[in-house]
N, C-alpha and C positions, 0 to 999 in steps of 0.2 A: 504494500500500500504506500509506503514511504517513497519508493522510486517514482510512483505515479505523481505524487505531489511535487517531487523534485523536478520532473520533466514539465509539469504544468507551470510551475513558477519560473523555470528556465525559459520556457517558450514565451511566457508573458513578459519577462524582463527583457529578453532580446527583442521582442516585437515593440515594446514601449521605447527602447533605446533607438531602434531603427526609425520609428515614427517621429520621435523628437529630433533626430538628426535630419530627417527629410523636411520637417517643418522649419528647421533652422535654415536649411538651404533654400527651400521653396516656400516662403511664407504665404499664408492664405489671408487675404483681406476680407474679413467677415464684417458686414455693416451691422453692428449691434444697435445703433440708433439710426433711424432713417434720416437722410439728409434733407434739410429744409433750407429754402432760400432765405437769406438775410435781407431784410428791408433796409436800404441805405437811408440814413437820416441826413437831410441837408440843412440841419439846424446849425446856425452859426453861434458859437458860444462866445459871450463877451469875455474879454480878457480882464484879469484882475489888475487893479491899479497898483503900481509899485511906488514905493517911496524913493526919492532920489538918493543915489549913492553918493556918499561924501568921499572926497579924496583924502585918505589918511596920510599923515606926515610919516614918511619913511625914515626909519632910524638906521643909520649906517654905523655899524659897530667897528668898522675898520678905520674910519676917519672920524675920531671924536671931535667935539666942537672946539676944544682948546687947541691952539696952534703951537704954543710954546711950552715945552716940557720943563723948562728951567724954573718956571713959577712954582711947580709942585715940590721942588727940592728944598 
């Protein structure tokens, strides 16, 4: 009885592996959800008002504001 179960399981496993390999090579596109045509909306959305951007003072760390290093000594 056990060899019969072994051969049934072997046949099932080989067939499932072959089926999965064939599905990986040749995929089947099954439409699970029917395609519906989308209605295009031509509504123009108003843009949000933006506050004006301010130019920030850039800090240059390589050229400090003091010019004479002898004053610090």
